[in-house]
N, C-alpha and C positions, 0 to 999 in steps of 0.2 A: 641353554649353554651359557657359561659365564662370559665368554668372549663374543657373544652375539652383539651385533650393531644394528642400529635403526637408520634407515634412509627414508626421507620424506619426499614425495613427488606430488606436486600439485597438478591437477588435470590428468589423473591416472586412469580414467574410466575408458579411454579408447585411444586408438592411433599411437602417436609417439610416446605419450606417458605410459600407456598400458604396456607397450613393448619394452620400454626402458625398465619398468618395474619387473617385467618377466625376466629380462637379462640380468638384472641385479640379484634377484632372488635365486636365479640359477647358479650364481657364483658361489652360493653357500654362506652360511653363518650370518645372513642378513634377515632382519625383519623389515618389511617394506610397508610404509604407510602411504596409501593413495587417497587423493581427495577428489571431490566432484561436487557440483552444486546440488544435484538431486540425490537424496539419501538412498532411494531404491536403486539407482544406477550404480552408486558407489558400492552398495552391498553385493549386487550381482557381479560387478567387475572383480571385487576382492575374492569372492567365492570362486569365480572362474580361474583367476590367477593362482589361487591356492590349489585348485585341482590340477592345474598344469604343472606346477613347480614343486609342490609340497611333498609329494610321494618320493621324488628322486633326491631332493636336497634337504628336506626338513625345514625349508623356508616357511615363514609365516607372512601372510598378507593381511593388513588391517585396513579397512575402509572407513574414512571419517568424512562426513559432509562439511563443505566449506564454500561459502558464497563470497568470492573475491570482490564482488560489487558492493559489499557492505563492510566498512572498516571495523565496525563493532563485532562483526562475525569473525573477522580475522583474529581479534583479541580473544573472543570466546574460544576459538579453535586452539590457539596457542596455549591458553590456560588449560584446556582439556588434555592436550597432547602432553604437556609437562606433568600433569597430575595423573596420567594414566598408568604410570609405572612400567613403561616400556624399556627395553635395553637402551644404553646410551645413544644419543643422537649423534651420528657421524657425518650425515650428508643431507643437504637440502637442495632439491632440484626444482627451480622455479620454471615450470613448464607450461602451465595453463595460459591460454590467451584467446582473445577474440578478434575478429575482423568484421566490421559492419560496413555495408555500402548503401543501405537503403534509408539512412536517416540518422542524424545526430541524436544522442541520448545522454542523459546525465544519471548518475547513480543516486542512491538515497542520501549520500553525503554532499551532493551538489557538484560533483566533478564529472568532466567529460568521460564517458564510459570506457573508451579504448585505453586512454591514458591511465584511468583509475584501475582497471583490471590488469592490464598488461604490465604496468610499472608500479603504481603507487601501493597497491595491496601487497605486492611481493616485497617492496621496500619495507613496509611495516612488518610483514611476516618474518623476514630475515632478521630485522633488528630486534623483534620480540624474542626470537629464539637464539640469537647469537651467544648469549651467556650460557645456554644449555648445550651448545655444540661442543662435543668432546674432541680432544686432539688425538690423532690427526683428523681434522674435519675438512669437508669439501663442500663448497657451494657452487652450483652451476646455474647460470641464467640462460634460458633458451631464447636466442635472438633469431635473426633471419638475415640472409644476404640481401634482402630488400632494404636494409638500413644503409646500404652502400650504393650510391647512384652510379658508380663506375661498373657495376655488375650487369647492367642492362637487363634487369629482370622483367621489364614491362610495367613495373609499379612506379608511381611518382616518387621523386626524391623526398627524403624527410625535410621538414621545415622546422628546425629547432629555433625558436625565438627565445623564450625563457619558460621555465617550468610553470610559473604561475599562470601564464597565458595558455599553456597547454592544458592545464587543469580546468581553467574556466575561460574558454575562448569567447571572444566578444565579437559578434557580427560575422562569424564564419559562414561562408556559403555552404548550404547543405546539399551535397550531391555525391555521386559515387566517387568522383576524384578526391573530394575532401575526405571521404571515409577511408579510402586507401592510403591517403597521405597521413591520416591519423595513425594508421597501423604501422607504416614504415617509420614514422617518428617515434612511436612507442618502442619499436625494436632498436632504434638508435639509443633510446633511454636505457634499455636493458644492457647494452654494451658499455655505455657511460657508467652505469651503476656498478657493473662488474669490475671495471678498472679502478674506479674510485674506492670501492670497498677493499679491493686488493691492496691499494696503496695505504689505506688507513690501517689495515691489519698488519702490513709488513713492518710498520713502525714499532709494533709491539713484539716483533720477533727478530730483533737485531742479531742475536746470536743463534745460528742454526736455521733450519728450515721453518717456514711459517707454520704456526699451529693450525691455521685454517687457510685453505687456498680458495681462490675465487676465479672462475673462468667463464667465458661466454661461448655459446655453442650454436652453430648454424646447422640445422638438420637437412637443409636443402629443400627443394620443392617436393612435396609429398602429395601428389594428386590422389583424389579418392577419399581424403580425410574429411572431417566435419568442419574444417576451417572455413570452407566456402559455402556454408549453409545459408548465408544471407545473399548469395549471388543471384542475379537474374536467371531465369529458367535456362536459357541457351548456354550461358557460361557455366552454370551449375552442372548441366549434363556433360559438357566437355570435360570439366574438372573430374567428374566421377567416372566417366566411361571411356573417354578418348585419351586424355593425358597420361593415365597410368601406363600406357604402352611405352612411354618414353623412358621408363625406369630401366629398360634393357639396352638403351642406346649409350655406348661408351662416351665419356667426356662431358656428359651433361650432369649438372648438379640436381638430378632428379632421382629420388630414392623411394623405396617402399618404407612404410613405418617400421617394419621389423629391422631393416638394415640400419636406419637412422637411430632406432631405439637401442641397438647394440652399441653404436658409436657413442651415444649419450651415456649409456651405462658404463662405458670404459672410463669416462672422466670421473666416475665415482669409485671404481674398483681397481683400476690398473695401478700396481705398485710403482711403476716407472714414472707416474705422474704425481707422485706424492709431494714434490717440492715445486711443481709447476703452477704458477699463479699469475693473474693479470694477463692472460692470453686469450686468443680467439681461435676456435677450432671449427673448421668446415668438415663435418664428418670426423674422420680420424686425423685429418691434416691440420697442423697449426699454420695459420696464415695471418696476414695483416688485415685488419678491419678498415673501415672507412677513415679518411682523414679527420672528419668531424669527431669520430669516436675517441680520438686522442686529445681533444680540446680540453685543457684543464679548467678553463673558465666555465665552459658548459657543464662539466662534471661537478664542479663546486656548486654552481647555481642549482643543478638538479638535486644534489644531495641536501643542501641546506634548505631549499624550498620544500622538498618532500618531507623533511623532518618537521617543518612547521605545519604543513598541510595535514599530517596524520595526527597531530596533537589533538586530544579530545577537546571539544568545545562545549562548555556547560552554559 
């Protein structure tokens, strides 16, 4: 169809990304591109989604491998996506993320892994594709309420010092607390990036609504998903088998992936959100994010340092 649009979702092989892709495809007139690190998993997920949604809506699902732990692979991916001849790109959902608690690790580029995958790779991905994003375009960064220490999530508060130190921490203690703090800090980076990009794009859309909107999204706690795959045995069992029961308790920010996936898809497809930018959504509700997330100095440092870090070094 001539009016078909493309939405890109990183980390679309399971849980939140998979369910968001399913909901977007069900909306009709969308081609959805999902990514994952393992080619076989991406192919299986794309086929399963196509079987679920294609017969009823005519939606198409494309699976493309992408390793967010390697910046060169991000560039390879964006080049292939642009040259693939898909319908115009109208949405980018930065969903993929990792949380490690059993040891610090660095990527092939020499960056701390959680910061590199959860923030830096998505920073590069968005900037590589920004010129290809058709108007009206939407960018959504999946964050977490763990970025906000006032939410009492049981996770350690983020510790944003400066982006260069986050990318290459010096002398950081390697323990489970440090691993969780790296995660919450990376989620703060997601919100900072969303707001900073929204501000930058707004300056180019003085007259009328912005051509591209940027928002951050908190899916809530989704027990049973693969995010806790690195947890110790007892915690992993509780995450997978006990905590899912909390999804039926009213008032808690605990959801099934399908419910949160539908809320995430709404930020891509809902016409009422066409001019909404620089906001933070917890599920379907727009709320305030943490005080630190509105810090213009932190946002500028993160943006400028990230731009320098992703520059190819020869």
